[in-house]
C-alpha positions as CSV (number, residue, x, y, z in Angstrom):
1,M,24.3,42.1,30.8
2,D,24.7,38.7,32.3
3,S,21.1,37.8,31.5
4,L,21.6,38.8,27.9
5,F,24.8,36.7,27.7
6,K,23.0,33.7,29.2
7,I,20.1,34.1,26.6
8,L,22.6,34.3,23.7
9,K,24.6,31.4,25.1
10,T,21.4,29.2,25.1
11,F,20.4,30.2,21.6
12,L,23.9,29.9,20.1
13,S,25.0,26.7,21.9
14,L,25.6,23.8,19.6
15,K,23.4,20.8,20.2
16,P,25.0,17.4,19.6
17,V,24.2,15.9,16.2
18,Y,23.0,12.3,16.3
19,K,23.5,9.9,13.4
20,T,20.2,8.4,12.3
21,G,21.4,6.2,9.4
22,P,24.2,5.3,7.1
23,N,26.1,8.4,6.0
24,T,28.8,6.8,3.9
25,L,28.9,4.0,1.4
26,E,30.9,1.8,3.8
27,E,28.2,2.2,6.5
28,L,25.5,1.4,3.9
29,L,27.3,-1.7,2.7
30,K,27.8,-2.8,6.4
31,Q,24.1,-2.4,7.0
32,F,23.2,-4.7,4.1
33,D,25.5,-7.4,5.6
34,Q,23.4,-7.5,8.8
35,P,20.6,-10.0,9.3
36,P,17.1,-8.7,8.8
37,K,15.3,-7.4,11.8
38,E,12.9,-9.9,13.4
39,K,9.4,-8.6,13.6
40,S,7.9,-8.4,17.1
41,E,4.3,-9.3,17.9
42,D,3.4,-5.5,17.9
43,D,4.9,-5.1,14.4
44,I,2.9,-8.1,13.1
45,I,-0.3,-6.7,14.6
46,R,0.4,-3.2,13.2
47,D,1.1,-4.6,9.7
48,F,-2.1,-6.7,9.7
49,L,-4.2,-3.6,10.8
50,I,-2.6,-1.4,8.1
51,R,-3.2,-4.1,5.4
52,D,-6.8,-4.5,6.6
53,N,-7.5,-0.8,6.7
54,M,-5.9,-0.3,3.2
55,A,-8.1,-3.1,1.8
56,A,-11.3,-1.5,3.3
57,L,-10.2,1.9,1.8
58,E,-9.6,0.3,-1.6
59,V,-13.1,-1.2,-1.6
60,N,-14.6,2.2,-0.6
61,M,-12.7,3.9,-3.4
62,L,-13.9,1.3,-5.9
63,K,-17.5,1.8,-4.8
64,M,-17.2,5.4,-5.9
65,D,-16.3,4.5,-9.5
66,P,-19.0,4.0,-12.2
67,P,-19.9,0.5,-13.3
68,I,-17.8,-1.2,-15.9
69,K,-19.8,-1.9,-19.1
70,F,-18.7,-4.3,-21.8
71,N,-20.1,-6.9,-24.3
72,G,-19.9,-10.5,-23.3
73,T,-20.6,-13.4,-25.6
74,Q,-23.1,-16.2,-25.3
75,I,-22.3,-19.4,-27.2
76,W,-24.7,-22.3,-27.9
77,Y,-24.9,-25.2,-30.4
78,E,-27.8,-25.9,-32.7
79,G,-26.9,-29.4,-34.0
80,D,-23.5,-29.1,-35.5
81,V,-23.7,-25.3,-35.9
82,K,-22.0,-23.1,-33.3
83,C,-24.0,-20.0,-32.7
84,F,-23.1,-17.0,-30.6
85,D,-24.6,-13.7,-29.6
86,F,-23.3,-10.5,-27.9
87,V,-24.7,-9.9,-24.4
88,P,-24.4,-6.5,-22.6
89,C,-22.8,-6.8,-19.2
90,V,-22.4,-4.4,-16.3
91,V,-20.1,-5.1,-13.4
92,R,-19.5,-3.0,-10.3
93,P,-15.7,-2.3,-9.9
94,E,-15.6,-3.7,-6.4
95,V,-17.0,-7.1,-7.4
96,P,-13.8,-8.4,-9.2
97,Y,-11.6,-7.0,-6.4
98,C,-13.7,-8.7,-3.6
99,S,-14.1,-11.9,-5.6
100,Y,-10.4,-12.4,-6.7
101,G,-9.2,-15.8,-5.7
102,K,-12.5,-17.0,-4.3
103,N,-13.6,-19.3,-7.1
């Protein structure tokens, strides 16, 4: 009987509840008044690696997409006359993503 009582006592014992965040509006407002947490060197490295991995994943996902097809225009002058023609263009989706801000 003692062993059964000990088993039931371990299963039914209440474990302490720990607060993990603001539970009331007052605690939430108090949290906003605190200064922002300074990033450690490990946090900066982790954020950089995550950003680098997400950029590589984005390029890989764009490589799976079909090419983007559109009509461009070519403009030239013959004397005082402005001439133009439509030119078919095909661009891979990852090219604008990888070239953004590099020209």
